[in-house]
MIPALO-607653 format. One line per field, with one value per atom (N, C-alpha, C): residue number from 1; chain; atom name; z negated, y, x. Coordinates in nm, 2 decimals. Layout:
REM residues N
num: c(NUM, ...)
chaine: c(A, ...)
atome: c(CA, ...)
pz: c(Z, ...)
py: c(Y, ...)
px: c(X, ...)
***
This chain:
REM residues 83
num: c(1, 1, 1, 2, 2, 2, 3, 3, 3, 4, 4, 4, 5, 5, 5, 6, 6, 6, 7, 7, 7, 8, 8, 8, 9, 9, 9, 10, 10, 10, 11, 11, 11, 12, 12, 12, 13, 13, 13, 14, 14, 14, 15, 15, 15, 16, 16, 16, 17, 17, 17, 18, 18, 18, 19, 19, 19, 20, 20, 20, 21, 21, 21, 22, 22, 22, 23, 23, 23, 24, 24, 24, 25, 25, 25, 26, 26, 26, 27, 27, 27, 28, 28, 28, 29, 29, 29, 30, 30, 30, 31, 31, 31, 32, 32, 32, 33, 33, 33, 34, 34, 34, 35, 35, 35, 36, 36, 36, 37, 37, 37, 38, 38, 38, 39, 39, 39, 40, 40, 40, 41, 41, 41, 42, 42, 42, 43, 43, 43, 44, 44, 44, 45, 45, 45, 46, 46, 46, 47, 47, 47, 48, 48, 48, 49, 49, 49, 50, 50, 50, 51, 51, 51, 52, 52, 52, 53, 53, 53, 54, 54, 54, 55, 55, 55, 56, 56, 56, 57, 57, 57, 58, 58, 58, 59, 59, 59, 60, 60, 60, 61, 61, 61, 62, 62, 62, 63, 63, 63, 64, 64, 64, 65, 65, 65, 66, 66, 66, 67, 67, 67, 68, 68, 68, 69, 69, 69, 70, 70, 70, 71, 71, 71, 72, 72, 72, 73, 73, 73, 74, 74, 74, 75, 75, 75, 76, 76, 76, 77, 77, 77, 78, 78, 78, 79, 79, 79, 80, 80, 80, 81, 81, 81, 82, 82, 82, 83, 83, 83)
chaine: c(A, A, A, A, A, A, A, A, A, A, A, A, A, A, A, A, A, A, A, A, A, A, A, A, A, A, A, A, A, A, A, A, A, A, A, A, A, A, A, A, A, A, A, A, A, A, A, A, A, A, A, A, A, A, A, A, A, A, A, A, A, A, A, A, A, A, A, A, A, A, A, A, A, A, A, A, A, A, A, A, A, A, A, A, A, A, A, A, A, A, A, A, A, A, A, A, A, A, A, A, A, A, A, A, A, A, A, A, A, A, A, A, A, A, A, A, A, A, A, A, A, A, A, A, A, A, A, A, A, A, A, A, A, A, A, A, A, A, A, A, A, A, A, A, A, A, A, A, A, A, A, A, A, A, A, A, A, A, A, A, A, A, A, A, A, A, A, A, A, A, A, A, A, A, A, A, A, A, A, A, A, A, A, A, A, A, A, A, A, A, A, A, A, A, A, A, A, A, A, A, A, A, A, A, A, A, A, A, A, A, A, A, A, A, A, A, A, A, A, A, A, A, A, A, A, A, A, A, A, A, A, A, A, A, A, A, A, A, A, A, A, A, A, A, A, A, A, A, A)
atome: c(N, CA, C, N, CA, C, N, CA, C, N, CA, C, N, CA, C, N, CA, C, N, CA, C, N, CA, C, N, CA, C, N, CA, C, N, CA, C, N, CA, C, N, CA, C, N, CA, C, N, CA, C, N, CA, C, N, CA, C, N, CA, C, N, CA, C, N, CA, C, N, CA, C, N, CA, C, N, CA, C, N, CA, C, N, CA, C, N, CA, C, N, CA, C, N, CA, C, N, CA, C, N, CA, C, N, CA, C, N, CA, C, N, CA, C, N, CA, C, N, CA, C, N, CA, C, N, CA, C, N, CA, C, N, CA, C, N, CA, C, N, CA, C, N, CA, C, N, CA, C, N, CA, C, N, CA, C, N, CA, C, N, CA, C, N, CA, C, N, CA, C, N, CA, C, N, CA, C, N, CA, C, N, CA, C, N, CA, C, N, CA, C, N, CA, C, N, CA, C, N, CA, C, N, CA, C, N, CA, C, N, CA, C, N, CA, C, N, CA, C, N, CA, C, N, CA, C, N, CA, C, N, CA, C, N, CA, C, N, CA, C, N, CA, C, N, CA, C, N, CA, C, N, CA, C, N, CA, C, N, CA, C, N, CA, C, N, CA, C, N, CA, C, N, CA, C, N, CA, C, N, CA, C, N, CA, C, N, CA, C)
pz: c(0.00, 0.00, 0.00, 0.08, 0.10, 0.02, -0.04, -0.12, -0.03, -0.05, 0.03, -0.06, -0.05, -0.13, -0.12, 0.00, 0.03, -0.04, -0.03, -0.10, -0.25, -0.30, -0.45, -0.49, -0.42, -0.45, -0.44, -0.34, -0.33, -0.44, -0.48, -0.59, -0.72, -0.75, -0.87, -0.87, -0.76, -0.75, -0.78, -0.72, -0.74, -0.89, -0.95, -1.09, -1.18, -1.15, -1.23, -1.20, -1.08, -1.05, -1.12, -1.15, -1.22, -1.36, -1.43, -1.57, -1.60, -1.54, -1.56, -1.71, -1.78, -1.92, -2.01, -1.98, -2.06, -2.04, -1.92, -1.90, -1.96, -1.96, -2.02, -2.17, -2.23, -2.38, -2.42, -2.34, -2.37, -2.37, -2.27, -2.26, -2.38, -2.42, -2.54, -2.67, -2.68, -2.80, -2.81, -2.70, -2.70, -2.73, -2.68, -2.71, -2.86, -2.92, -3.06, -3.15, -3.11, -3.19, -3.18, -3.06, -3.05, -3.13, -3.14, -3.22, -3.36, -3.41, -3.55, -3.59, -3.50, -3.52, -3.53, -3.44, -3.45, -3.58, -3.63, -3.76, -3.87, -3.87, -3.98, -3.98, -3.86, -3.86, -3.89, -3.85, -3.89, -4.04, -4.10, -4.25, -4.32, -4.26, -4.32, -4.30, -4.19, -4.16, -4.26, -4.28, -4.37, -4.52, -4.56, -4.69, -4.71, -4.61, -4.62, -4.60, -4.50, -4.47, -4.51, -4.55, -4.59, -4.48, -4.36, -4.24, -4.14, -4.09, -4.00, -3.86, -3.84, -3.71, -3.71, -3.82, -3.83, -3.84, -3.75, -3.75, -3.85, -3.91, -4.00, -3.94, -3.99, -3.93, -3.95, -4.07, -4.10, -4.01, -4.00, -3.91, -3.77, -3.72, -3.58, -3.55, -3.65, -3.63, -3.63, -3.72, -3.73, -3.60, -3.56, -3.43, -3.31, -3.30, -3.19, -3.20, -3.31, -3.33, -3.29, -3.35, -3.32, -3.17, -3.12, -2.98, -2.89, -2.92, -2.84, -2.86, -2.98, -3.00, -2.92, -2.92, -2.85, -2.70, -2.65, -2.50, -2.46, -2.54, -2.50, -2.53, -2.63, -2.65, -2.53, -2.49, -2.37, -2.25, -2.23, -2.11, -2.11, -2.23, -2.24, -2.22, -2.28, -2.26, -2.12, -2.06, -1.93, -1.82, -1.84, -1.74, -1.75, -1.87, -1.88, -1.81, -1.81, -1.75, -1.60, -1.55, -1.40, -1.35, -1.43, -1.38, -1.35)
py: c(-0.12, 0.00, 0.12, 0.21, 0.34, 0.45, 0.53, 0.65, 0.76, 0.83, 0.94, 1.06, 1.17, 1.28, 1.33, 1.34, 1.39, 1.30, 1.17, 1.07, 1.09, 1.11, 1.13, 1.26, 1.36, 1.49, 1.48, 1.42, 1.40, 1.32, 1.21, 1.13, 1.21, 1.29, 1.37, 1.47, 1.53, 1.64, 1.58, 1.46, 1.39, 1.35, 1.31, 1.27, 1.39, 1.51, 1.63, 1.67, 1.66, 1.71, 1.62, 1.49, 1.41, 1.45, 1.49, 1.53, 1.66, 1.77, 1.89, 1.93, 1.92, 1.97, 1.88, 1.76, 1.67, 1.73, 1.76, 1.81, 1.95, 2.03, 2.16, 2.14, 2.06, 2.03, 1.97, 1.88, 1.81, 1.92, 2.00, 2.11, 2.20, 2.24, 2.33, 2.26, 2.13, 2.06, 2.05, 2.02, 2.01, 2.14, 2.25, 2.39, 2.41, 2.38, 2.40, 2.32, 2.19, 2.10, 2.16, 2.20, 2.25, 2.38, 2.46, 2.59, 2.55, 2.45, 2.41, 2.36, 2.28, 2.22, 2.34, 2.44, 2.55, 2.63, 2.65, 2.71, 2.63, 2.50, 2.42, 2.42, 2.40, 2.40, 2.53, 2.64, 2.78, 2.79, 2.74, 2.75, 2.67, 2.55, 2.47, 2.55, 2.61, 2.68, 2.80, 2.87, 2.98, 2.94, 2.82, 2.77, 2.73, 2.68, 2.63, 2.74, 2.83, 2.93, 3.07, 3.10, 3.23, 3.31, 3.26, 3.33, 3.24, 3.27, 3.18, 3.18, 3.28, 3.28, 3.20, 3.17, 3.08, 2.94, 2.86, 2.72, 2.64, 2.54, 2.45, 2.31, 2.23, 2.10, 2.02, 2.03, 1.95, 2.01, 2.14, 2.19, 2.16, 2.16, 2.12, 1.98, 1.89, 1.75, 1.72, 1.78, 1.76, 1.82, 1.93, 1.99, 1.90, 1.85, 1.76, 1.63, 1.57, 1.45, 1.46, 1.57, 1.60, 1.64, 1.71, 1.74, 1.62, 1.53, 1.40, 1.33, 1.32, 1.25, 1.32, 1.45, 1.53, 1.50, 1.50, 1.48, 1.34, 1.24, 1.10, 1.08, 1.14, 1.12, 1.18, 1.30, 1.37, 1.28, 1.23, 1.15, 1.03, 0.96, 0.84, 0.86, 0.97, 1.00, 1.03, 1.13, 1.17, 1.06, 0.98, 0.87, 0.76, 0.74, 0.65, 0.70, 0.83, 0.89, 0.88, 0.87, 0.86, 0.72, 0.63, 0.49, 0.47)
px: c(0.09, 0.00, 0.09, 0.06, 0.14, 0.07, 0.16, 0.11, 0.08, -0.03, -0.07, -0.10, -0.03, -0.06, -0.20, -0.25, -0.38, -0.49, -0.47, -0.56, -0.56, -0.44, -0.42, -0.49, -0.47, -0.54, -0.69, -0.74, -0.89, -0.94, -0.87, -0.92, -0.92, -0.81, -0.80, -0.91, -0.94, -1.05, -1.18, -1.21, -1.34, -1.35, -1.24, -1.25, -1.28, -1.22, -1.25, -1.39, -1.44, -1.58, -1.68, -1.65, -1.74, -1.76, -1.65, -1.66, -1.58, -1.62, -1.54, -1.54, -1.65, -1.64, -1.56, -1.54, -1.45, -1.31, -1.27, -1.13, -1.11, -1.21, -1.20, -1.19, -1.28, -1.27, -1.14, -1.09, -0.97, -0.85, -0.85, -0.75, -0.76, -0.88, -0.89, -0.85, -0.89, -0.85, -0.69, -0.63, -0.48, -0.42, -0.48, -0.43, -0.44, -0.56, -0.58, -0.49, -0.47, -0.38, -0.24, -0.20, -0.06, -0.04, -0.14, -0.14, -0.12, -0.20, -0.20, -0.06, -0.01, 0.13, 0.23, 0.22, 0.31, 0.30, 0.18, 0.15, 0.21, 0.19, 0.24, 0.39, 0.45, 0.60, 0.66, 0.59, 0.64, 0.63, 0.53, 0.52, 0.63, 0.66, 0.77, 0.90, 0.92, 1.04, 1.05, 0.94, 0.94, 0.97, 0.91, 0.93, 1.08, 1.14, 1.28, 1.39, 1.36, 1.46, 1.43, 1.31, 1.27, 1.22, 1.22, 1.17, 1.10, 0.98, 0.92, 0.99, 1.08, 1.15, 1.28, 1.33, 1.45, 1.41, 1.45, 1.41, 1.49, 1.42, 1.49, 1.50, 1.59, 1.60, 1.47, 1.41, 1.29, 1.17, 1.16, 1.05, 1.07, 1.19, 1.22, 1.19, 1.23, 1.20, 1.05, 0.98, 0.83, 0.77, 0.81, 0.76, 0.78, 0.90, 0.94, 0.85, 0.85, 0.77, 0.62, 0.56, 0.42, 0.40, 0.49, 0.48, 0.49, 0.57, 0.57, 0.44, 0.39, 0.26, 0.15, 0.15, 0.04, 0.06, 0.18, 0.20, 0.15, 0.19, 0.16, 0.01, -0.05, -0.19, -0.27, -0.23, -0.29, -0.28, -0.16, -0.14, -0.22, -0.23, -0.31, -0.46, -0.51, -0.66, -0.69, -0.61, -0.64, -0.62, -0.52, -0.50, -0.61, -0.67, -0.78, -0.90, -0.92, -1.04, -1.03, -0.91, -0.90, -0.93, -0.95, -0.97, -1.12)
***
């Protein structure tokens, strides 16, 4: 089977048109969760360094770990919707 960019784009567009509000809600939820993670890690940085702008090792590790979980969760949910 040969890959066709046009076919892939048509399939993606049809999938989005079937459930547009799901993708809008998923995007807003991901944005909200990312914002909360940023606030939490900034609070950790502030508690450890005295400034929310100075990164701490603990805050950076938590931010990285949660960012990876958010990315993979988003990828898993959205790829299941395309099936």
